[in-house]
C-alpha positions in Angstrom: -6.3 -32.3 -55.5 -6.4 -31.1 -52.1 -3.6 -28.1 -51.8 -1.3 -29.0 -49.6 -0.4 -26.6 -46.6 2.7 -24.7 -47.0 4.7 -24.8 -43.7 5.6 -21.0 -42.3 9.1 -20.1 -43.3 9.0 -18.4 -39.4 11.6 -19.7 -36.9 10.2 -19.8 -33.6 12.0 -16.1 -33.2 10.5 -14.6 -35.5 7.3 -16.1 -34.3 7.6 -14.7 -31.2 8.1 -11.5 -31.9 5.2 -11.5 -34.3 3.1 -12.3 -31.8 4.8 -9.6 -29.8 4.4 -7.1 -32.4 0.1 -8.3 -32.8 0.3 -7.8 -29.0 1.5 -4.4 -29.1 -1.4 -3.8 -31.7 -4.0 -5.6 -29.1 -2.8 -2.9 -26.0 -3.2 0.0 -28.7 -6.1 2.7 -27.7 -6.4 0.1 -24.7 -6.3 1.9 -21.5 -3.2 1.1 -19.0 -5.5 0.4 -16.1 -7.2 -2.2 -18.1 -3.9 -3.5 -19.2 -2.2 -3.6 -15.3 -5.9 -5.8 -14.7 -5.4 -8.2 -17.1 -2.0 -9.1 -15.9 -3.0 -9.4 -12.0 -6.4 -11.5 -13.6 -4.0 -13.7 -15.6 -1.9 -14.3 -12.7 -5.3 -14.9 -10.1 -3.8 -12.4 -7.9 -6.1 -10.7 -5.7 -6.2 -6.3 -5.9 -7.9 -5.3 -3.3 -7.6 -1.1 -2.4 -5.0 -3.0 0.4 -3.1 -4.8 -1.9 0.6 -3.9 -3.5 0.2 -4.8 -7.2 3.8 -3.1 -7.7 5.1 -6.7 -8.8 2.4 -5.9 -12.6 3.4 -2.7 -12.9 6.4 -1.7 -15.9 8.9 0.9 -15.7 7.8 4.5 -16.3 3.7 3.1 -16.5 3.0 5.2 -13.7 3.3 8.2 -14.7 1.3 6.9 -17.8 -1.1 5.7 -15.4 -1.5 9.4 -13.5 -2.4 10.7 -17.3 -5.5 8.4 -17.1 -6.4 9.0 -13.7 -6.7 12.4 -14.0 -8.7 12.3 -17.5 -10.9 10.2 -15.7 -10.6 12.7 -13.4 -11.8 15.4 -15.1 -14.8 13.4 -16.1 -15.5 13.1 -11.9 -15.3 17.1 -12.0 -17.9 17.6 -14.8 -20.1 15.6 -13.4 -20.0 17.5 -10.5 -20.9 20.6 -12.7 -17.7 22.2 -11.9 -16.4 25.3 -14.4 -13.3 23.9 -14.6 -12.3 26.6 -17.8 -13.5 29.5 -16.4 -12.5 28.4 -12.9 -8.7 29.4 -12.4 -8.9 27.4 -8.8 -9.6 23.8 -10.9 -7.9 23.9 -14.0 -5.9 21.6 -13.7 -7.5 20.0 -10.5 -7.8 16.3 -12.3 -4.0 16.0 -12.2 -3.1 17.3 -9.3 -5.6 15.0 -7.9 -4.1 11.9 -9.9 -0.3 12.5 -8.8 -1.8 12.9 -5.3 -3.6 9.5 -5.4 -0.8 7.8 -7.6 2.4 9.3 -6.6 1.4 10.4 -2.7 -1.6 8.8 -0.6 -2.0 5.3 -2.4 2.0 5.0 -3.7 2.2 2.1 -1.2 0.3 0.2 -3.4 2.3 1.0 -6.9 5.9 0.6 -5.6 7.7 -2.0 -4.0 8.1 -2.7 -0.8 12.0 -0.7 0.4 15.0 -2.2 0.9 15.6 -3.3 4.4 19.0 -3.9 5.5 19.2 -6.6 8.7 21.7 -7.2 11.2 22.2 -10.1 13.2 21.4 -10.5 16.7 24.7 -10.1 18.1 24.6 -9.0 21.0 21.5 -11.4 22.0 19.4 -8.6 22.9 15.7 -9.7 24.3 14.4 -6.7 25.8 11.9 -4.9 25.2 12.0 -2.0 22.3 9.0 0.2 21.5 9.2 2.2 18.3 7.3 5.1 18.1 4.8 7.2 17.6 5.1 6.7 14.3 2.5 9.4 12.5 1.0 7.6 9.8 -1.2 9.2 7.3 -3.7 6.6 5.2 -7.5 6.6 3.3 -10.5 4.9 4.3 -11.0 2.8 1.4 -15.0 3.1 2.0 -14.9 6.5 1.3 -11.3 7.5 0.2 -11.4 10.2 4.1 -7.8 10.4 5.1 -6.9 8.7 8.6 -4.4 10.2 10.5 -2.8 9.1 13.4 0.1 7.6 15.1 1.5 4.1 15.8 3.6 2.3 17.9 5.6 -0.8 17.4 6.9 -3.0 20.1 9.4 -5.8 19.5 10.4 -8.1 22.1 13.9 -10.1 19.9 15.0 -13.4 20.2 18.8 -14.5 19.5 18.0 -15.9 16.3 15.8 -12.9 15.4 17.3 -9.8 12.6 17.0 -6.2 13.9 16.6 -3.5 11.9 17.5 0.2 11.5 15.3 2.5 13.6 14.6 4.5 9.7 12.8 1.3 8.1 10.2 0.9 11.2 8.9 4.4 9.8 9.4 3.2 6.0 7.6 0.3 6.3 5.1 1.7 8.3 4.5 4.0 5.6 4.8 1.2 3.0 1.7 -0.2 4.4 -0.3 2.9 5.1 -0.3 4.4 2.5 -3.7 2.6 0.7 -6.8 2.8 0.6 -8.3 0.3 4.0 -9.6 0.1 7.2 -7.4 0.5 10.3 -8.4 -3.1 11.8 -6.9 -4.9 8.5 -4.2 -2.2 8.5 -2.4 -2.9 12.1 -2.3 -6.5 11.0 -0.9 -6.3 8.1 1.8 -4.2 9.8 2.5 -6.8 12.3 2.5 -9.8 9.7 5.1 -7.7 7.9 7.1 -7.4 11.1 6.7 -10.9 12.6 7.7 -12.8 8.7 10.8 -10.0 8.5 12.0 -9.9 12.1 11.2 -13.2 13.5 11.1 -11.9 16.6 9.5 -13.9 19.9 7.0 -10.9 20.2 5.0 -8.1 18.3 3.0 -6.2 19.4 1.5 -2.9 17.2 -1.4 -0.1 18.4 -2.5 2.3 16.3 -4.5 5.4 17.0 -6.0 7.8 14.8 -8.7 10.3 13.5 -11.1 9.6 10.7 -12.2 11.8 8.6 -15.1 9.5 7.4 -16.7 10.9 10.4 -15.4 14.1 10.9 -15.2 15.6 7.8 -19.1 13.4 6.8 -22.3 11.7 8.8 -22.5 12.2 12.2 -19.6 14.5 12.3 -18.0 14.0 15.8 -15.2 15.6 15.5 -14.1 14.0 19.1 -14.1 10.6 18.5 -10.8 8.4 17.9 -10.5 4.6 17.2 -7.6 3.0 18.8 -6.9 -0.7 18.0 -3.9 -3.2 18.8 -2.4 -6.7 17.4 -1.1 -8.6 19.7 1.6 -11.9 18.3 3.5 -14.3 20.1 5.0 -13.0 23.3 2.5 -10.2 23.8 -0.3 -12.4 23.5 0.4 -15.1 25.6 2.5 -12.8 28.6 0.1 -10.5 30.7 2.9 -9.1 31.8 5.0 -8.3 28.8 1.4 -6.9 27.2 0.9 -4.8 30.6 4.2 -3.5 30.6 4.4 -2.4 27.0 0.8 -0.6 27.1 1.7 1.2 30.4 5.3 2.5 29.0 3.0 3.7 26.1 0.6 5.6 28.5 3.8 7.3 30.0 4.5 8.4 26.3 
């Protein structure tokens, strides 16, 4: 006689709870970075060096990520043949570097966009506004060397535009810049963000920066800088407006 299959006595809630427990067992011993990576890949989302992945990181996990990076950074120091046991200067370097990457210089990858209070343009302002220079710190995604520079933001609002507080320009700029990237892409992303959030008639970004991947390594050229700009809307179509914006920057 064939054996009859006994139906499960577990309710849907119990089955879901059991599945969650099994999932936790599977995650046990798996590096946190792998778990986060799996979440991203399951949603088929890009996670390049200059992308924000905050939506895939759960509360408390950044501390765990620091621990993992510190552990792997210790391996890097050992592969560089640095005696971190007897050298008091490097005994805690792996953790300092891990905290610097996750909590400071690459923090724009791991935290959500700063809140931005928007105000209606009640007075129907339509004159050129220039914000800057804003000091920015980033890192080249090719060598993870510092990029240190300044940014100017030009905004031409319309009566339908949203206005934001002056400090928000700095906070949003820092959020975009605190990631490994190249300067050319960073200013485009910054322009995209302000254009989307404020919906102005025009937006312009100019960035002037020193690249330590040139000054610290390679050709070791200490005097070279990179200056690039992005012009959108009225700044792109109206040469007089563009000329006014750039001429005002020269006087600052």
